OpenMM code with the backbone's topology and positions (N, CA, C; nanometers):
from openmm import Vec3, app, unit

residues = "MET ASN PRO CYS ALA ILE VAL THR ASP ARG GLY ALA LEU VAL TYR LEU PRO SER GLY VAL ARG LEU TYR LYS MET SER GLU GLY HIS VAL VAL LEU ARG TYR LYS THR VAL SER LYS PRO VAL ASN VAL LEU ILE MET SER ASP ALA SER ASP LYS PRO GLU ARG TYR CYS LYS VAL LEU TYR GLU GLY GLU SER TRP HIS VAL PRO ALA LYS ASP LEU TYR PRO PRO ASN LEU GLU ASN ARG".split()
positions = [
    Vec3(-9.8586, -4.7156, 0.8115),
    Vec3(-9.7348, -4.6782, 0.8840),
    Vec3(-9.6440, -4.5977, 0.7934),
    Vec3(-9.5915, -4.4798, 0.8249),
    Vec3(-9.4889, -4.4062, 0.7689),
    Vec3(-9.3677, -4.4741, 0.7541),
    Vec3(-9.3256, -4.4924, 0.6368),
    Vec3(-9.1832, -4.5632, 0.6116),
    Vec3(-9.0738, -4.4835, 0.6606),
    Vec3(-9.0820, -4.3531, 0.6618),
    Vec3(-8.9769, -4.2600, 0.6902),
    Vec3(-8.9629, -4.2685, 0.8695),
    Vec3(-9.0680, -4.2907, 0.9220),
    Vec3(-9.0511, -4.3191, 1.0787),
    Vec3(-8.9842, -4.4185, 1.1262),
    Vec3(-8.9509, -4.5230, 1.0512),
    Vec3(-8.8633, -4.6293, 1.0763),
    Vec3(-8.7211, -4.5905, 1.0708),
    Vec3(-8.6858, -4.5292, 0.9914),
    Vec3(-8.5496, -4.4885, 0.9663),
    Vec3(-8.5108, -4.3322, 0.9667),
    Vec3(-8.5615, -4.2724, 1.0790),
    Vec3(-8.5359, -4.1296, 1.0886),
    Vec3(-8.3925, -4.0860, 1.1243),
    Vec3(-8.3131, -4.1793, 1.1625),
    Vec3(-8.1722, -4.1354, 1.2041),
    Vec3(-8.0871, -4.0769, 1.0888),
    Vec3(-8.0147, -3.9828, 1.1127),
    Vec3(-7.9322, -3.9255, 1.0094),
    Vec3(-7.8162, -4.0439, 0.9770),
    Vec3(-7.8005, -4.0578, 0.8549),
    Vec3(-7.7186, -4.1689, 0.7998),
    Vec3(-7.7717, -4.2975, 0.7634),
    Vec3(-7.9029, -4.3079, 0.7997),
    Vec3(-7.9737, -4.4343, 0.7688),
    Vec3(-7.9883, -4.4580, 0.6166),
    Vec3(-7.9790, -4.5776, 0.5943),
    Vec3(-8.0015, -4.6101, 0.4390),
    Vec3(-8.1343, -4.6395, 0.3963),
    Vec3(-8.2074, -4.5966, 0.3228),
    Vec3(-8.3355, -4.6072, 0.2847),
    Vec3(-8.3508, -4.6335, 0.1344),
    Vec3(-8.4487, -4.7137, 0.0864),
    Vec3(-8.4807, -4.7466, -0.0466),
    Vec3(-8.5591, -4.6518, -0.1337),
    Vec3(-8.5173, -4.5989, -0.2379),
    Vec3(-8.5939, -4.5041, -0.3107),
    Vec3(-8.6371, -4.5780, -0.4632),
    Vec3(-8.7519, -4.6153, -0.4754),
    Vec3(-8.7920, -4.6714, -0.5905),
    Vec3(-8.7912, -4.5892, -0.7198),
    Vec3(-8.7771, -4.6504, -0.8529),
    Vec3(-8.7894, -4.5672, -0.9674),
    Vec3(-8.9174, -4.4800, -0.9853),
    Vec3(-8.9149, -4.3618, -1.0431),
    Vec3(-9.0256, -4.2839, -1.0721),
    Vec3(-9.0567, -4.1809, -0.9490),
    Vec3(-8.9884, -4.1880, -0.8411),
    Vec3(-8.9996, -4.0929, -0.7227),
    Vec3(-8.9344, -3.9609, -0.7780),
    Vec3(-9.0160, -3.8624, -0.7471),
    Vec3(-8.9434, -3.7043, -0.7537),
    Vec3(-8.8879, -3.6681, -0.6233),
    Vec3(-8.7616, -3.6143, -0.6637),
    Vec3(-8.6843, -3.5585, -0.5674),
    Vec3(-8.6900, -3.3919, -0.5927),
    Vec3(-8.6826, -3.3296, -0.4707),
    Vec3(-8.7017, -3.1643, -0.4842),
    Vec3(-8.5868, -3.0910, -0.4226),
    Vec3(-8.5508, -2.9829, -0.5055),
    Vec3(-8.4706, -2.8931, -0.4315),
    Vec3(-8.5505, -2.7647, -0.3983),
    Vec3(-8.5411, -2.7428, -0.2682),
    Vec3(-8.6412, -2.6487, -0.2169),
    Vec3(-8.5822, -2.5326, -0.1612),
    Vec3(-8.6444, -2.3984, -0.1536),
    Vec3(-8.5890, -2.2894, -0.0864),
    Vec3(-8.6016, -2.3053, 0.0554),
    Vec3(-8.5676, -2.1925, 0.1558),
    Vec3(-8.5979, -2.1821, 0.2678),
    Vec3(-8.7496, -2.1743, 0.3007),
    Vec3(-8.8216, -2.1161, 0.2080),
    Vec3(-8.9694, -2.1063, 0.2239),
    Vec3(-9.0428, -2.2171, 0.1745),
    Vec3(-8.9734, -2.3310, 0.1365),
    Vec3(-9.0453, -2.4454, 0.0902),
    Vec3(-9.1101, -2.4259, -0.0530),
    Vec3(-9.0373, -2.3475, -0.1201),
    Vec3(-9.0736, -2.3294, -0.2566),
    Vec3(-8.9782, -2.4116, -0.3571),
    Vec3(-9.0489, -2.5020, -0.4504),
    Vec3(-8.9624, -2.5866, -0.5417),
    Vec3(-8.8689, -2.5386, -0.6316),
    Vec3(-8.7519, -2.5338, -0.6338),
    Vec3(-8.6704, -2.4667, -0.7236),
    Vec3(-8.6344, -2.5531, -0.8401),
    Vec3(-8.6042, -2.6873, -0.8170),
    Vec3(-8.5879, -2.7767, -0.9047),
    Vec3(-8.6379, -2.9169, -0.8673),
    Vec3(-8.6424, -3.0076, -0.9654),
    Vec3(-8.7063, -3.1431, -0.9310),
    Vec3(-8.6253, -3.2459, -1.0311),
    Vec3(-8.6269, -3.3609, -0.9945),
    Vec3(-8.5684, -3.4673, -1.0592),
    Vec3(-8.6451, -3.5939, -1.0398),
    Vec3(-8.6401, -3.6896, -1.1219),
    Vec3(-8.7226, -3.8004, -1.1219),
    Vec3(-8.6205, -3.9143, -1.1190),
    Vec3(-8.6242, -4.0066, -1.0282),
    Vec3(-8.5458, -4.1147, -1.0126),
    Vec3(-8.5660, -4.2131, -1.1292),
    Vec3(-8.4578, -4.2393, -1.2070),
    Vec3(-8.4679, -4.3287, -1.3270),
    Vec3(-8.4666, -4.5025, -1.2975),
    Vec3(-8.3993, -4.5145, -1.1860),
    Vec3(-8.3823, -4.6593, -1.1527),
    Vec3(-8.3701, -4.6598, -0.9955),
    Vec3(-8.4216, -4.7717, -0.9410),
    Vec3(-8.4352, -4.7905, -0.7953),
    Vec3(-8.2992, -4.7757, -0.7265),
    Vec3(-8.2744, -4.7097, -0.6291),
    Vec3(-8.1525, -4.6898, -0.5581),
    Vec3(-8.1669, -4.6752, -0.4046),
    Vec3(-8.0632, -4.7148, -0.3220),
    Vec3(-8.0589, -4.7002, -0.1926),
    Vec3(-7.9884, -4.5695, -0.1796),
    Vec3(-8.0442, -4.4764, -0.0762),
    Vec3(-7.9761, -4.3547, -0.0517),
    Vec3(-7.9700, -4.3395, 0.1046),
    Vec3(-7.8963, -4.2220, 0.1443),
    Vec3(-7.8663, -4.1910, 0.2880),
    Vec3(-7.9730, -4.0797, 0.3411),
    Vec3(-8.0164, -4.0888, 0.4476),
    Vec3(-8.0919, -3.9809, 0.5018),
    Vec3(-8.0119, -3.8819, 0.5693),
    Vec3(-8.0330, -3.7551, 0.5290),
    Vec3(-7.9353, -3.6568, 0.5875),
    Vec3(-8.0111, -3.5974, 0.7046),
    Vec3(-8.1524, -3.5726, 0.6816),
    Vec3(-8.2175, -3.5151, 0.8044),
    Vec3(-8.3719, -3.5513, 0.7744),
    Vec3(-8.4428, -3.5779, 0.8826),
    Vec3(-8.5918, -3.6009, 0.8782),
    Vec3(-8.6525, -3.4738, 0.9254),
    Vec3(-8.7594, -3.4499, 0.8139),
    Vec3(-8.8432, -3.3276, 0.8352),
    Vec3(-8.9593, -3.3771, 0.9112),
    Vec3(-8.9840, -3.4782, 0.9865),
    Vec3(-9.1045, -3.5106, 1.0478),
    Vec3(-9.1668, -3.4157, 1.1368),
    Vec3(-9.1106, -3.3038, 1.1802),
    Vec3(-9.1664, -3.1869, 1.2503),
    Vec3(-9.2420, -3.1001, 1.1561),
    Vec3(-9.2284, -3.1042, 1.0058),
    Vec3(-9.2833, -3.0215, 0.9268),
    Vec3(-9.4002, -3.0917, 0.8802),
    Vec3(-9.5116, -3.0177, 0.8445),
    Vec3(-9.6344, -3.0649, 0.8035),
    Vec3(-9.6199, -3.1300, 0.6611),
    Vec3(-9.5208, -3.1064, 0.5884),
    Vec3(-9.5061, -3.1494, 0.4521),
    Vec3(-9.4616, -3.3062, 0.4508),
    Vec3(-9.3858, -3.3290, 0.5584),
    Vec3(-9.3466, -3.4636, 0.5717),
    Vec3(-9.2514, -3.4974, 0.4585),
    Vec3(-9.1326, -3.4335, 0.4308),
    Vec3(-9.0172, -3.4529, 0.3539),
    Vec3(-8.8925, -3.4940, 0.4334),
    Vec3(-8.8246, -3.5839, 0.3713),
    Vec3(-8.7045, -3.6035, 0.4279),
    Vec3(-8.5980, -3.5649, 0.3314),
    Vec3(-8.4750, -3.5318, 0.4051),
    Vec3(-8.3577, -3.4972, 0.3057),
    Vec3(-8.2766, -3.5988, 0.2906),
    Vec3(-8.2425, -3.6461, 0.1726),
    Vec3(-8.1583, -3.7480, 0.1301),
    Vec3(-8.0296, -3.7166, 0.0379),
    Vec3(-7.9343, -3.7910, 0.0322),
    Vec3(-7.8339, -3.7797, -0.0352),
    Vec3(-7.8202, -3.8574, -0.1757),
    Vec3(-7.8353, -3.8040, -0.2860),
    Vec3(-7.8604, -3.8731, -0.4044),
    Vec3(-7.7890, -3.8093, -0.5211),
    Vec3(-7.6833, -3.8990, -0.5673),
    Vec3(-7.5830, -3.8349, -0.6603),
    Vec3(-7.5057, -3.7314, -0.6314),
    Vec3(-7.4589, -3.7303, -0.5089),
    Vec3(-7.3714, -3.6295, -0.4577),
    Vec3(-7.4459, -3.4920, -0.3967),
    Vec3(-7.5808, -3.4903, -0.4001),
    Vec3(-7.6473, -3.3710, -0.3868),
    Vec3(-7.7617, -3.3958, -0.2609),
    Vec3(-7.7856, -3.3023, -0.1902),
    Vec3(-7.9140, -3.3138, -0.1033),
    Vec3(-8.0354, -3.2757, -0.1778),
    Vec3(-8.1291, -3.3764, -0.1606),
    Vec3(-8.2655, -3.3449, -0.2012),
    Vec3(-8.3648, -3.3764, -0.0967),
    Vec3(-8.4919, -3.3162, -0.1117),
    Vec3(-8.6140, -3.3552, -0.0357),
    Vec3(-8.6879, -3.4543, -0.1026),
    Vec3(-8.7472, -3.5405, -0.0410),
    Vec3(-8.8197, -3.6496, -0.0966),
    Vec3(-8.9421, -3.6787, 0.0100),
    Vec3(-9.0755, -3.6837, -0.0586),
    Vec3(-9.1678, -3.7111, 0.0422),
    Vec3(-9.1563, -3.8504, 0.1236),
    Vec3(-9.1847, -3.8261, 0.2558),
    Vec3(-9.1573, -3.9611, 0.3307),
    Vec3(-9.2227, -4.0788, 0.2941),
    Vec3(-9.3502, -4.0516, 0.2304),
    Vec3(-9.4363, -4.1739, 0.1900),
    Vec3(-9.3460, -4.2449, 0.0636),
    Vec3(-9.2469, -4.1912, 0.0071),
    Vec3(-9.1922, -4.2738, -0.1092),
    Vec3(-9.0802, -4.3372, -0.0623),
    Vec3(-9.0224, -4.3369, 0.0838),
    Vec3(-8.9136, -4.3972, 0.1245),
    Vec3(-8.9523, -4.5345, 0.1846),
    Vec3(-8.8665, -4.6480, 0.1624),
    Vec3(-8.8951, -4.7740, 0.2258),
    Vec3(-8.7694, -4.8319, 0.2871),
    Vec3(-8.7699, -4.9326, 0.3577),
    Vec3(-8.6532, -4.9826, 0.4132),
    Vec3(-8.5457, -5.0340, 0.3075),
    Vec3(-8.4307, -5.0076, 0.3398),
    Vec3(-8.3281, -5.0342, 0.2252),
    Vec3(-8.3305, -5.1901, 0.1455),
    Vec3(-8.3004, -5.1858, 0.0132),
    Vec3(-8.2951, -5.2936, -0.0404),
    Vec3(-8.1588, -5.3440, -0.0462),
    Vec3(-8.1275, -5.4497, 0.0206),
    Vec3(-7.9802, -5.4832, 0.0307),
    Vec3(-7.9515, -5.5972, -0.0550),
    Vec3(-8.0377, -5.6521, -0.1323),
    Vec3(-8.0195, -5.7707, -0.2124),
    Vec3(-7.9241, -5.7190, -0.3494),
    Vec3(-7.9394, -5.6049, -0.3859),
    Vec3(-7.8720, -5.5542, -0.5172),
    Vec3(-7.7194, -5.4891, -0.4686),
    Vec3(-7.6739, -5.5371, -0.3599),
    Vec3(-7.5482, -5.4545, -0.3374),
    Vec3(-7.4352, -5.5158, -0.4009),
] * unit.nanometer
topology = app.Topology()
chain = topology.addChain("A")
for resn in residues:
    res = topology.addResidue(resn, chain)
    for name in ("N", "CA", "C"):
        topology.addAtom(name, app.Element.getBySymbol(name[0]), res)
């Protein structure tokens, strides 16, 4: 089951484990920049890209929007709030 399918609503909270790569992409889906998450964190979904074959979701991380592979998103970890 795709974790992103559970939380496709804009504004939904999701968990991003450490080691996941975040991508800045151009309109043509070319990677312009990337960043690796250094520690686990909860992030907000800005939009779901389920209609695109790449299956990336756009999330808000450190004040910027990033694309994340849907397979790397999980239900939120609320224990560390």
